[in-house]
Steps between C-alpha positions, in 0.01 A plus 500: 500500500458667168157598363480595129184689419328482162800485267295383209538546121222760482711763677754479212240539228447861390162408360370371836330725748732375773816590317774649714773666293762460772438122549740383234793679662414335830529142364875447534509634857210279597659199336816565703300529823306177410827319425635607836183374679527166327871462595421594857213254521244778578135422466381662172137595439349651192168666465319484171217738423211335321243770425153411613377476142730201454418334829275228364646486151824376358755713688813350345534765236845641423449847639408363846806274524801592722777647294722219368826642649339477844313169454440314827683179571305194622596558860366859492144606548260687280177646645234644277287789587199658333518842658779728614595279796503136592174368637479420879492125440809526273684696768423222748623238248824696458545499876450123513735436206777724640482383860566140389850620418546775761331830562701772340670774712542722195271537191598702199229601256586590142312539174243697309254770556645638818212733583236229460595132511833521682348733759193286551681168520772614732241630746302177468807281559576700814180366648611133465862560588473762774839415657694531174692809386390619161730658244466669170785601274389801289720364216293177491156644469324689221178671425335766285417763759531604862820298552677750730175558697445126534853447637430768762169334596671163535749649743200585726419127502855415615614379156874555495698586191782273398 
C-alpha cells in the first residue's frame, strides 16, 4: 500500500506559509513511485490537509488541491484531515476500505512535511495496521526542518528505510 501525505499545491507556492522549497524536486520521483503502485495494483491512499479555518467553508480552493501530476484516480482514496494527522474515525474508515481488498503486509508512506504530517500519520496508521511493515524512502519525503532527526525518530518506531 502506498500512502501519499499532503502533496498539495500550497507546498509549491512560495507565497504560502506551507511552502517547501524542496517539494518541486520531489515531484518526478513521487510520480514514478505512484506509477509503479498503479501498475502493481497497490492500494493508494492520499491525505489532504484542510486547515481548520476551511473546515466548514468552501475547501475546494486551488491551493488545497492535490498537485495535478499526482492526481488521484477514481479507484484511489483521498482522506481529508483538519489537523496534523487523520482523525480516529477516518483511520477506522481507512481500515474498513482497505480490508475489503486485503490487509497490506507493507505500507510505504511518502509526501510532505516529514517532521509534522508524515510523522504523525505514519504513527497513526501503525495503530490500525499493527501487523504491517512500514517503510519510508528518504528520497520520497520532504520538509522544511528536522528531516534527519525525524528519520532517526521513525527508526525507533520500527519504520524501515527503503
